[in-house]
N, C-alpha and C positions, 0 to 999 in steps of 0.2 A: 504494500500500500504506500503510495507516494505522500510525502509530507507537503502540506500546503505552505507555499512560500509566504514568508512574513511580509506584510505590506511595507512599502518603502516609507522611510521617515523623511525623505528629502522632497517634500511637496513645496508648491509655490508659497503656501502660508509659512512653512518652516524657514525658507530662505529670506522671505520678506522680514520675518521676525529677527533673523540673524543680522540683516542689514541695518535694521532699526537699532538693534543692540550695539552693533559696531559704532554707529554714529553717536549713540548715547555715551558709550564708554569712552570714545575719543574726546567727547565734549568736556567731561569733567576731569579726565586724566591728563589732558594736555596742560592743565594749570599747575599740577602738583610740583614739578621740578622748580618752577619759578616763584612760587608763593613764599617759601621761606626767606629768600633774598628780598622780595617785595616787602614783606612784613618787617624785616630788619631795617630797611631804608626808612620805614615809617617811625622807627624807634621801638619796635616791638619784638626785638630779638629774643627776649625772655619768654615769649608766648608761642614759640614755634610748635610746641606740642599741641597747642589749641587748633592749629590749622586742620589737622586730621581729627583731633579729639572732638572738637565741637561739631564737625561735619558728621562724624559717626554717632554722636550723641542724639541728634535729631533723627538720624536714620533709624537708630534703634528704638527711640520713643514712638516713631510713627509706624513701626512694623505691626503692632496689634491692630491699628486702624486699617492699614493697607491689606493685611490678611483678611480681616472681616469684610472689607469692601470687595476684595477679590472674590470671596465666596458668595456675595450677595448682589452686588451691583454689576460686576463683570470684570473680566481680565483686561480688556482693551482700555476702558476709562482709567483704570489704575495705572497702567503703563504710560498712557498719554500724559497724565498729571505729573508723573515723575520727570518726563522729558521737558514738560512745560516749565517746571521749576529751574532746570538747567538753562533754558532759553532766557528766562527773566533775569536770573542771577548773572549770566554772562554780560548782560547789558548794564547791570548795576555796579560791577567791580570798578569801572573807571570813575564812578561818582563817589564811592566809599573809599576815601584815600587817607583816612586816619585810623589808628589802631582799633579803637572800640567799635566803630561802624563796620570796619572790615571783619572783625571777629563775629559781629552780629550777622553779617551776610553769610559767613561760613556756616553759622548755625542754621540759617534758612536753607542754604544750598544742600544741606544734608537730607532734606525731605525728598530730594530727587532719587537717591539710592534707597531710601526707605520705601518707595512705592514701585518704581520701575522693575527691579529684579523680582519682587514678590509676584507681581502679575505675570511676568515673563515665564518664570519657572512653572507656574500653574498652567499657563497656556501650552508650554512644551509638553507637559505631562498629559494634557487633554488630547493632543493631536498625534501622539506616537504610541505604538504598542508597548505594553508593560515590559515585555521581554527584551526590548531594545532601549529602555529608558536611560541606562547609563551611557550608551553610545550616543543617543540623541542629545543628552545634556552635555556630553563631551564636545560634540560638534558645535552646539550652540555656544558653549564656553569658549571655543576657538574663536568665534566671531567677536565675543567680548574681549578675548585676549589680544586679538589683532588690534582692536581699538586701544587697549591698554598699552600696547607697544608703540603703535602709530602715534597716539596722542602726545605722550611726553616728549618723544624725539622731535616731532613736528612742532610741538608747542615751543620748545626751546629755540628751534630754528626761526620761527616766526618772531619770537621775542627779540632775538639777536639781529635779524635782518630788518625788522620794522620797529615795533614797539610793544610794550605790554598791553596797551589798549587794543592794538590789532589782534593780539592773542585772545583777549577777552571777547572781542566781537566775533572772532572765528569760532570760539567755543559756543557762542550763542547760535550761530548759523548751523553748526552741526546738530545741535539740539532741535532746532526748528525742522530740519530735514527728517530727523527721527520721528517727530510728531506727524509729519505729512504722511509717512509710510503707515503708521499705526491707524490713522483715520480711515484708511482704505482696507483694513483687515476685518475679517469676519469674527464676531464674538463666539466663544466656545462654551461659555457658561449657559447651561440649558434653562435653568429656572432663575431668571433675573428678577430682582426687586427694585422698585424705584428708590432713588436716593432720598433719604429723609434723616431727620435728627436721630431716629432709632438706629440708623446704620452706623452711627458713631458711638453707641452705648456699648462699650466693651466690658467684658467680664475677665476674671482671672484666667479663664481657659483661653481667651483670645490673646493673652500675654504669653502664656506658657502652655504648650501642648505636651503633656507628660509622655505621650506615646513615642515622641521622637527625642527623648532625653539624651540617649547615647550619642547619636551623630551631632546633636546640638552642642553637647558638652565638649566633644572632641574638636568641633569647629571653634568654640570659644578659646580653647587652649592654643590651637595652632595659629590662629589669626592675630595673636599678640605680635608675631613676627612681622606680619604685613604692616601693622601700625608703626613698628620701629623702622622698617625699611622706608616707608613713605616719609617719615619724619627726619631721619638723620642721614640717609644716603646722599641727598643733595650736598650737604656739607662735607661728607666723606669724599664725594667726587671732586670737590674743590681742593681738598687737602692733597689728593693724589694727582692733581693737574688735569682732570677731565673737564674740558670747557663745556661740553654738552651734558648738563646735569640729568638729562633723561636717558643717558646711555645704559646705566644699570637697569632701568626699567625696561628698556628695549630688549636687552639680552635675556633678562629673566622671563619676559613675556614670550619671546621667540621659543625658548625651551618649554615653556608652559604649553604653548600652542602645539608643538611637535608631539607632545605626549598625551594630550587630553583625550583624543579619540581612542587611542590605544588603551588608555587606562579605563575609560568608561566601558569599553567593549569587554575587556578582561574581567571587570567586576560583574558584568552581566553573566559571564560564563562561570566564574570561580568564586563569586561572593564579594560583598562590599568590605567585610572586615579584614581579610588577608591583604587586600590592595591598600586599605587604609593604613595598615601596619607598615607597609613599604613606604608610603608617602610620608609618614611621621619620621621614619628613619632617615630618609633623604633630606627632610627639612632640618633635622638636627645637624647633619653634615653641612648643609648650606649656611646655617647660622654660625657654626664654628669656623668654617673657612673664611667667611666674611669678617668675622671678628679678628682673625689672624692676618688679614690682608694688609700688606705694606707696599704692594705694587698694583698697578692697574690690572695685570693678568690675573693675579690671585683674587682681586676684588670682583672681576667679572666671572671668574670661575665660581665664586660664591653665588653670584647672580644666577648662573646656569643651574646650580643645584637647587636654589630657592625656586626657580621657575619650574623645574621638574616636579618638585614637591607640591607646588600650587596646582600644577596641571593634573596631578593625580588626585589630590584631596578635594578640589572644588567639585568636579562632576560626580565623584564617588560618594561624597558626603551628601550632596544634593539628591542623588538617586536613592541613597539609603533613607533619607528623610521622606521622600515620596513613597517609597516602599511601605513605610510604617503608617502612612496616612490613608484615609479613604476619600472618595469623591466629595463627601460632604464637608470635610475639614482640611482639604488640601492647602488652601490659602493660609489657614491658621498654622498648619504644621510648618510650611515653608517660612512663614513669618517668624516662628519660634527659632528656627535655625538661623535666620538672618539677624534676629535680635542678638543671639549669642555671637554671631560673626562680628556685628558692629561693636558689641561690648568688648570683644577681644581686640579689635583694631583700635578702638578709642583708648582703652586702658594701656595697650601697647604703645600708643603714641605718647600719652602723658608720662608713662613710666620711662620710656626711652629718652624723652626730652629732659626729664629730671636726672637720669643717670648720666646723660651726655653733658649737660650743663655748659654747653658751648666750649668744652675742652677736648681737644683731639685725643689726648691720652685715655679718655674715658670710653672711646668707641668700642674697644674689645669687650668691656664690661657689659655694654648694651646688648651685644649679639650673643654673648655667652648666657646672659639672663634669658634671652629669647629661646636659646637652645634648651634651657631647663624647662620652659613651658612645653616645648615640643616633646621633650622626654617624658613629661608627665602624661601627655596625650598618648604616647606610645605604650606606657605602662598600663593605662586604663584600657586601651584597645586590646592589648595582649590578654589582659584579665578577662575581658568579655569573650575573646576567642577560646580561651581555655575552659571557661564555664560552659560554653556551647558544646564543646567537644565532649565534656563529661556528661552533659545531658543526653547527647546523641548516643553515647555508649550505654547509658542506663536504659534508654528506649530500645 
């Protein structure tokens, strides 16, 4: 008897979503390498950790609302709102040119990633077969990853060739194009409800979905590293003589892209937990290598390992989260994972800025601390793996 071929995941809807995500990712990531220097020129060098920390704070706080709205109002409106925030904020950066207004704008800008990725992950899960979920999220993550690589590198070039204002307006244009694509996409939520005040009345369950605790907790521990990388690698690049501060981001994202599809597919075939263990191990190596870096080659080698780790963990942890959720609470489950992700990034940003304290000799301490968080994630994942093996033997 012949097996029925699994339906293709590469539909028009899927690629349109990927293009929208690429533009969205490029929009906010192209600002990251230049913002620490921009803030320092305003006299806010001591607030560098807040650039990422405040952004992730509002992203995390908005997740319960974006998850609830994703499950009730629809995937497309939630995604469009996230891109709209990027569009508006890109226009506002040239106006907010002192420290406190700038930090307030970073706080508002965080709503973008609080909404867009939540709706996007639910949309992907809606349109692909369950047995190819890891692969699909890996491919879509590749689109986000290309934006993460393209954005910082191009952002630095635009800033150097033209001006910071030109960079801000370019970011806004990318977000506008992302919105234009989303407005032509078909909604996948079957039972939609009209937007009302009740739509925003969240409960504890909207904030934390206990069914997805394990992947959410591992996400929290692993993404401390991302907060640190986003906060201190622009300064690290300067110390090593790299003029383009986005180069570390470009290298790590290229390696992330190269491994994402493979990692997602392997996790579909062999399980999420073993692949997560590999990702945690590579993340530890990436942080240690970056901490020891005293040359550009070693620095970018650390970026490559960090990229491979992110490329493994991002699609696999997302797929694991979706596996543990049902159609009725998919948005809420994904929001829980992203709350933990944003909490990890935000705390990692503040902790790394505090440890760094604008002193070059403190950089190794920052990355060794991040390796410790990744090691804790590995220990927890191994513990889950061993418990499951024991249960399987008993059965």
